[in-house]
N, C-alpha and C positions, 0 to 999 in steps of 0.2 A: 059604431063604437071603435075607438082606437085599438088596433091590435096590440100595441104595447101595454095599454091599460089592462087588457085581458090577461096579459102575462104577469105584469107587476106594476103597481101604482108608482113605485119609485122610478122604474125605467121610463114611464110616461112623463113623470115630473122632470127628470133629467133631460129627456128629449125636448120638452118645452123650453127649458132654460137654455139649452144649446141653440135652439132655433131663434130665441130672442137675441142671443149674442151674435149669431150670424147676421141677423137683420141690422143690428147696431153696427157691426163691422162694415157691412155693405154701405150703409148711410155715411159712416165715418170716412171711408175712403173716397166716396163721392164728394164729401165736403172738403177733404184734403186736397183734391185736385183744383178746387176753386180758391184755395188760400195761396196768397203770393208771399206773405211775410215768412221769412225763414224761421224765426223764433216760434211763431204760431204753428208752423208746420211741424216743428220738433215736438212741441207740446201735444199736438194732435196725434203724432206717431206714438208717443209714450202712452197716451190713453188707449189707443188701439192695441198696443202691445200688452197692456194690462188685461184687456178684454180677451185677447188670445190666450194668455196664461190661464185665465179663469175657464175658458172653453176647454183647454187641454186637461185641466183638472177634472172637469165634469165628464169628459170622454173617458178618463181613467176610471172614474166612479161607475160609469155606464158599463165598462168592460168587466169590472169586478162583480157588478150585479148580474151580468150575463153569465159569468162563470158560476155564481152561486145558484142561479136558476137552471143551470144546465141539466141537473139530475132530474128535475121534475117537469121538464119540457120535452116535447118530441123533437125529432130530427128536423122537420120543416120549420118549426118555430125557432129552433136554435140557429138554423141557416139564415132565417129572416133577421134575427138579432145581429148576427155577425155582419150581414150585408148593411144593416143600418149603421153599425159601428164604422165599417169601412167607408161608408158615404160621409159620415161626420169627419173622419180623419182626412179624407180627400179634400173636402171643402175647407177644412182648417189649413191644410198645406197650401191651398191656392191663396188664401189670405196671407199666409206667412211669406210666400214668394212675392206677393204684391207689396207687402211691407218692406221686404229687402230691396225691392226696386225703388220704392220711394225714399228709403234710407240712403241708398247710393246716390240718387239725384240730389237729395238734401245735402249730403257731404260735398258733392261737386259744386253746388251753389255756394256753400260756405267757403270753399276753397277759392272760388272766383271772387267772392266779396273781399276775401283777405288780400288777394293779389291785385285787385283793382284799386286799392288804396282808398282815400277819402271820398266821400260822396260828392256829387256834382256841385251842390250848393256851397259846400265847404271849400271846394277848389276855386269857385268864382270869388268867394270872399277873400281867399288868399291872393288871388290875382289883383283884385281891387286894392287890397292893403299894400301889396308890393308896388303897384303903380303910383300910389300916393307917397311913397318913400323916396328919399334922395339916394344918390349912389353911395354916399358915405354911410347912410343909415342901413342900406342893403349890405354893405361890406361889414359893418359892425354886427348886424343881425346874423350874417353868415359866420363871422368869427365866433359870436356867442354860441351859435348852434354847434360849431366845431368843438368849442371848449366843452360844452355839455356832453358831446359825444366822446371826447377824450376822457372826461371824468367817468362816464359810464363804463368805458373800456377799462380804465384803471381799477374801478370798483370790481368789475368782473374778473380782472387779473388777480386782484387781492383775494376775492372769494376762491378762485381756483387755487391760488397759492396756499391759502388757509386749509383748503380741502386736502391738498397734497401733504401739507405738514401734519395734519391730523392722521392721514393715512400712514405716513412714515412713523409717527409716534405709536400708532396702533400696531403696526408691523413689528416695531422694536419691542413693544410690550409683549406681544404674542411670542416673539422669539425668546425673550427672557423667561417667560412662563414655561415655554417648551423645554428650555435648558434646565430650569428648576425642576420640572417634572422628571426629566431624565436623571438628574442627580438624586432625586427622592427615590426613584426606582432602583438606582444602583445601591443606595444606602439600604433599602429594604432587602435587596438581594444579599448584601453583606450581613445584615442582621439575621436573615434566615439561615445563611451558612453558619454563622456563629452559634445560633441556637441549635442547629443540627449537630455541630461539633461538640457543643457543651452537653447535649443529651447523650451523645456517644461516650463522652468522658465520664459522665455520671454513671452510666451503665457499667463501665469498666471499674470505676471505684466501688460500685455496689458489689460486683463480683469479687473484687479483692477483699472487701470487708467481710463478705460471707466466707471466703476461704480462710481469712485470718481468724474468724470466730470458730470455724471448725477445728483449726489447729490449736487454738487456745483451749477449746473444750477437750480435745484429745490429750493435751499436756496436763490439764487439770485432772483428768481421770487417771493418767499415769502417776501423777504426784500422790493422789489419794490412795492408789494401789500400793505404792511404795510405803507410804505412811502406815497403811493398814498392816502390811507385812512386818514392818519394824515393831509396831505395837504388839502384834502376835508373838514375835520372837522374844520380845522383852517379857511378856507375860508368861509364856510357856517355852522356855529355851530348850527343853528336851524333846520337843516335837520334831520328829525326823521327817515328817511329811512336807515340811516347809524348808526349802533350800536356803542356804545362806546367800545373803545378798552380796554380790561382788563389791569389794572395797569396804565391807563392814566386818569387823573382827568378831569372831564367835564369842559367846559368853565364857567367862573363865570357869574351869572345872575345879571341883574340890580335890585338892592334892593330898595324897597319902604318903607319909614318910615311911620308908622301909626300916629306917633305924631311928629310934628316938633316944636321946641321951637320958641318962638317969638323972 
């Protein structure tokens, strides 16, 4: 019986899937060494890379399952599971290194193909075509190719100039927006200062209004008191408890004549 199946069926299933992927990777790299076409090699490497990604995902699932079963397994079993995981990781890393090696060789082959120029058959066809042309035709063909090259260069220059113009306009727009933002910030600062000053002025006006109200209330009480005294004096002029108000003449007394004519 598989020792992994005795621990967990999920671990045994993951181990089987990883083993299948490792066999597919081994066969795939053997097949890759026999392929000569660069494009087919590139496609084969992509397929192998997808399989390695799937294998990495399965190894992570295996590690999570090992951590979940750690509490219900003994030390020897846990050690065996960790060694199994390390073996998977080591084998996967070997395939990753092999993939990097083939990728580097593939890039070198592509670079050689680019710098080698046209294929042999195409070169022979050009040689045969040139041998069948007259000198004037060769000159005209050369001039035509030079004109096409000049036109391509002019188009490239135009694209570069357009790019520079767009960059200049963008920079100018950004500068204008920055200046506008600076003006807005300055205006906000001025508004904040004005609001603060207005609040202070409102507080001062409120204090002055409160003071004026107190003074008006005091004056009102004084006037009421004076009016009350005057009324009392007029009603009871002989009341000595109320002093005469300065500036107000006392009421006229009944005058007795010492001598009355007959």
